[in-house]
C-alpha positions, -999 to +999 in steps of 0.1 A: -821+345-264-805+378-273-829+408-278-802+420-306-804+403-340-797+409-377-825+409-399-815+372-415-819+359-377-782+356-371-761+379-347-745+410-362-708+401-375-685+420-356-658+434-380-620+447-373-597+465-390-556+453-392-528+474-399-498+454-412-465+474-410-426+463-409-407+482-376-379+485-355-385+480-318-365+497-289-348+476-261-360+475-228-336+501-218-348+529-245-383+517-244-385+525-204-368+562-206-393+566-235-425+557-211-410+577-183-408+608-212-441+598-223-458+599-187-443+631-179-456+646-208-490+634-210-491+645-172-486+678-183-515+678-208-537+658-185-538+626-202-528+592-189-502+572-207-503+533-199-473+519-185-486+487-210-475+514-242-441+505-238-447+471-256-463+492-282-432+515-290-419+513-326-403+527-358-424+523-388-401+513-415-429+500-440-466+502-443-481+473-460-515+482-455-550+484-442-574+451-438-608+444-431-615+414-410-582+396-422-551+398-439-545+371-470-521+348-465-506+357-499-501+393-483-479+376-454-462+352-473-449+378-495-436+400-464-421+370-449-405+362-482-390+395-489-380+402-456-357+376-452-336+389-483-326+417-466-293+418-456-279+443-430-255+450-401-272+460-368-265+499-366-277+526-340-311+542-333-310+575-321-336+603-305-325+634-292-357+656-297-399+657-288-423+674-311-451+669-324-473+656-359-505+671-374-534+652-365-570+652-356-579+679-328-572+667-297-556+635-311-520+647-318-488+623-324-465+631-298-433+621-311-394+615-304-374+631-333-334+629-342-308+630-365-311+600-387-282+578-390-270+565-421-273+529-411-309+532-402-316+552-433-299+529-457-319+500-444-355+517-444-346+527-479-334+491-489-366+478-470-389+501-487-375+491-524-374+455-516-411+457-505-422+477-534-406+454-562-426+426-542-459+442-554-463+453-516-480+483-513-516+477-516-525+514-532-509+528-499-488+565-510-454+559-490-443+597-477-406+601-473-394+581-447-391+606-413-379+585-386-403+590-352-418+570-320-449+579-317-450+582-269-487+591-271-514+611-285-519+644-267-542+667-265-523+698-276-490+701-298-459+697-280-430+725-290-401+707-302-372+705-280-338+689-271-340+659-246-316+635-232-307+611-260-330+578-260-307+554-283-306+516-288-291+492-311-313+477-338-304+440-337-340+432-357-369+437-373-405+429-369-438+424-387-464+435-368-500+434-373-521+458-353-559+454-341-571+492-351-586+507-319-584+481-296-542+486-287-535+451-297-501+443-317-496+405-325-459+399-340-461+380-372-424+376-381-390+387-368-358+391-386-319+392-373-300+423-389-266+408-404-251+418-433-246+401-466-226+366-463-190+368-485-188+358-518-167+326-515-132+329-532-124+313-563 
């Protein structure tokens, strides 16, 4: 019998915090280039960047919210229904700089930055409005969208500087449930980018 029990005689409950968001994921080539850059920058800061981080690279488009223990089925359903109504042609994503954002001491986001492509900005704006009309804000304050991809969390800021561009053509977007603090990403939905169907001729 376990020596650590709760007062009512049951094992303490382990809670999990889930983060739900919509994002773009880089293709394999772009992810590999970003991984190589992350490992090089991390080594300079004495931070070991795991190769498995490549699978978690993403560009956040809309943060639905954080949920303790479970995400309501109604929330997942509402996000999926709204996402299915999105219509946009594939577009290019490009990052040509590396820099950092403010964060906790010793844990600063080291990020890819770049000129925002019209296709990306237009899609994110339309997606943002679609999700807000569906009531999917959950008390979140959505700041102005700044396209970026987090490479790793560094010990010190990275001076913004140019890099060889890391680019890919976005063909779809995904709904991700991340388990906060565990580095686990669960795909909850994926939708292809496709333009709206033309209206039938009279």
